[in-house]
N, C-alpha and C positions, 0 to 999 in steps of 0.2 A: 484490461478494460472490462472484460467479462466478470472477473472476480470482484472488482470494485462495484460493478453494477449489481451483482448478486448479493454481496455482503453488506454494502452500505447504501444501496439504492441511489447511487450517484452516477451521473453520466459524465464520462471523462474521455479525453483524447490522450493517446500515449505520447509521451514526450521523450526526452533523451535517456539513454542508458545511464544509470547512476552507479551501479556496482554489481558484481557477480562474485560469488564465492561458493565453496563446497562446505556443507555442514555435516559433520560426522554425528550420527545418531547413536549407533552401536556397532559392534563388529559386523561387517558385511552389509551395513545399511547407511547410505549417505544420500544427501539431497543437494542438488545444485540450486542455489537461490539467485535469481536474477531480478534486480529492482530497477524500475523505471520511474522517472518523474512523470506526473500526469497534469494535464490542464483540465480543471473542473469546468464542466458546461452546465451543471445543475445550479439552480438558485436556492434550493432547499438545503438545510443542514444535513450532514450524513446521519444515517440511521445506525444504531448500534445493534448488531446481530447477536444471536446467542453464542457466537464464537469469540466475542470480544467483550472487554470490560468498558471501554470508552472509545470515542472517535472524535476527531477534530480536524479543522483546516488551519493551516499555518502559512504565514508569509515566509519568504526565504530568510529574512532577518530573524524571525521567531524560531525557525528550525535550528539555527546556529546555537541557540541557548537551551535547547531541549536536552 
């Protein structure tokens, strides 16, 4: 929730756990990625930070086709 607020200026509530995996960066350096669904409370569109190229909001049906 904090990351989304800082990065996209959206207010969200955490939802269900979606996935978790380990990402190998290089020998001796790994990251554990934990993803959650979120419920958007903001009425404004997301803001694109300098760390991203674009942002968007999608329905469950739209996500299946991404």
